[in-house]
C-alpha positions as CSV (number, residue, x, y, z in Angstrom):
1,M,116.8,119.4,107.3
2,D,114.1,122.0,107.1
3,E,110.6,120.4,107.2
4,S,109.8,122.1,103.9
5,E,112.4,119.9,102.3
6,D,110.4,116.8,103.4
7,T,107.2,117.6,101.5
8,P,104.4,115.1,101.9
9,K,104.4,112.4,99.2
10,D,102.1,109.6,98.0
11,F,103.6,106.4,96.7
12,I,101.1,104.3,94.7
13,K,102.0,101.1,92.9
14,L,100.2,98.1,91.4
15,K,102.6,95.4,90.4
16,S,102.9,91.7,89.7
17,E,106.1,91.2,91.5
18,K,106.4,90.2,95.2
19,L,105.8,93.2,97.6
20,S,108.4,94.2,100.1
21,V,107.4,95.4,103.6
22,D,110.8,97.0,104.0
23,E,110.6,98.8,100.7
24,V,107.1,100.2,101.4
25,S,107.7,101.2,105.0
26,E,111.0,102.9,104.2
27,L,109.2,105.1,101.6
28,V,107.3,106.9,104.4
29,V,110.0,107.4,107.0
30,S,110.5,111.0,107.9
31,P,112.7,112.7,110.6
32,Y,109.6,114.8,111.5
33,C,107.5,111.7,112.3
34,G,107.5,109.5,115.3
35,A,105.0,106.9,113.8
36,V,104.9,104.7,110.8
37,S,101.8,102.5,110.8
38,L,101.5,99.5,108.5
39,F,98.8,97.2,107.2
40,I,99.8,94.0,105.4
41,G,97.1,91.9,103.8
42,T,98.3,88.4,103.1
43,T,96.9,85.3,101.4
44,R,95.6,82.8,103.9
45,N,95.3,79.0,103.2
46,N,91.6,78.7,103.8
47,F,88.2,80.2,103.3
48,E,84.9,78.8,104.7
49,G,86.4,75.3,105.1
50,K,88.0,75.2,101.6
51,K,91.7,74.9,101.1
52,V,93.0,78.0,99.2
53,I,95.9,77.2,96.8
54,H,96.6,80.9,96.0
55,L,94.8,84.1,95.0
56,E,94.8,86.0,91.7
57,Y,94.2,89.7,91.4
58,E,93.1,91.7,88.4
59,A,92.6,95.5,88.2
60,Y,91.4,98.2,86.0
61,T,94.8,99.8,86.5
62,S,94.3,103.4,85.5
63,M,91.0,103.7,87.4
64,A,92.5,101.9,90.4
65,E,95.4,104.3,90.6
66,T,93.0,107.3,90.3
67,E,90.8,105.9,93.1
68,I,93.9,105.3,95.3
69,K,95.0,108.9,94.7
70,K,91.5,110.0,95.9
71,I,92.0,108.0,99.1
72,C,95.4,109.7,99.7
73,R,93.7,113.1,99.2
74,D,90.9,112.2,101.6
75,V,93.5,111.1,104.2
76,R,95.3,114.4,104.0
77,Q,92.0,116.3,104.5
78,K,91.0,114.1,107.5
79,W,94.4,113.9,109.1
80,P,96.4,117.0,108.1
81,S,99.5,115.9,110.1
82,V,100.0,112.8,107.9
83,K,103.4,113.1,106.2
84,H,103.8,110.3,103.6
85,I,101.4,107.6,102.4
86,A,102.3,104.4,100.5
87,I,99.8,102.0,99.0
88,Y,101.1,99.0,97.1
89,H,98.9,96.3,95.7
90,R,100.0,93.1,94.0
91,L,98.4,91.9,90.8
92,G,98.4,88.4,89.4
93,V,99.1,85.3,91.4
94,V,99.8,85.7,95.2
95,P,100.9,82.6,97.0
96,I,99.9,81.6,100.5
97,T,101.5,83.9,103.2
98,E,102.6,86.5,100.7
99,A,101.4,90.1,100.8
100,S,98.5,91.2,98.5
101,V,98.5,94.8,99.8
102,I,100.8,96.9,101.9
103,I,99.8,100.3,103.2
104,A,102.2,102.5,105.2
105,V,101.5,106.0,106.7
106,S,103.8,108.3,108.6
107,S,102.7,111.0,111.0
108,P,104.2,112.9,114.0
109,H,102.0,110.7,116.4
110,R,100.6,107.2,116.2
111,G,96.9,108.1,116.4
112,E,96.7,109.8,113.1
113,S,98.8,107.2,111.2
114,L,96.8,104.2,112.7
115,E,93.5,105.8,111.9
116,A,94.7,106.7,108.4
117,V,95.9,103.2,107.6
118,M,92.5,101.7,108.7
119,Y,90.7,104.3,106.5
120,C,93.0,103.4,103.5
121,I,92.4,99.7,103.6
122,N,88.6,100.0,104.2
123,T,88.2,102.6,101.5
124,L,90.4,100.7,99.1
125,K,88.3,97.5,99.5
126,A,85.1,99.6,99.1
127,S,86.0,101.7,96.0
128,V,89.1,100.5,94.1
129,P,88.5,98.3,91.0
130,I,90.7,95.4,92.0
131,W,89.2,91.9,91.8
132,K,90.2,88.8,93.7
133,K,89.9,85.2,92.5
134,E,90.4,82.4,95.1
135,I,91.8,79.2,93.7
136,Y,90.9,76.0,95.6
137,D,91.9,72.4,95.0
138,D,89.3,71.7,92.4
139,E,87.5,75.0,91.8
140,Y,87.8,78.8,92.0
141,S,85.6,81.7,93.0
142,W,85.7,85.4,92.2
143,K,85.3,87.2,95.5
144,E,83.5,90.5,95.9
145,N,84.4,92.7,98.8
146,K,81.5,93.0,101.2
147,E,82.5,96.7,101.5
148,C,82.3,97.3,97.7
149,F,79.8,100.0,97.0
150,W,79.1,99.0,93.3
151,A,78.5,95.3,94.2
152,N,76.0,96.3,97.0
153,S,74.1,98.8,94.9
154,E,72.9,96.2,92.4
155,K,71.2,94.0,95.1
């Protein structure tokens, strides 16, 4: 296979169904890359001493997809050797231990893909309009990302 046949691709999906690590990681595999780096964000069972029952995510879908595309463009400018990028985020109810977000990046060497994955999750949390609601035993709380630029600009 000529490398031109394996053109860089971005895979972006917001979905209410359970996310698959295998599915997302397989999207970015390339014979020209020796590294696939992953980030998997999962629902934990506690927050500040409260028992978390599950999380619920909502998004402004079209704007969220646009912002994620910008993240992919930025990654390609910062790390030109990155081959493929996959960013999947779950919407709706996410039970304890299940994935809310999976990010996969392939590159010829590990450094670029590891740095790119960290950039993707940090930038996603800071700029993409996806909101998280934590459901506890007897109450709930909408959580803002501490990194979120629009939440911090109003304070």
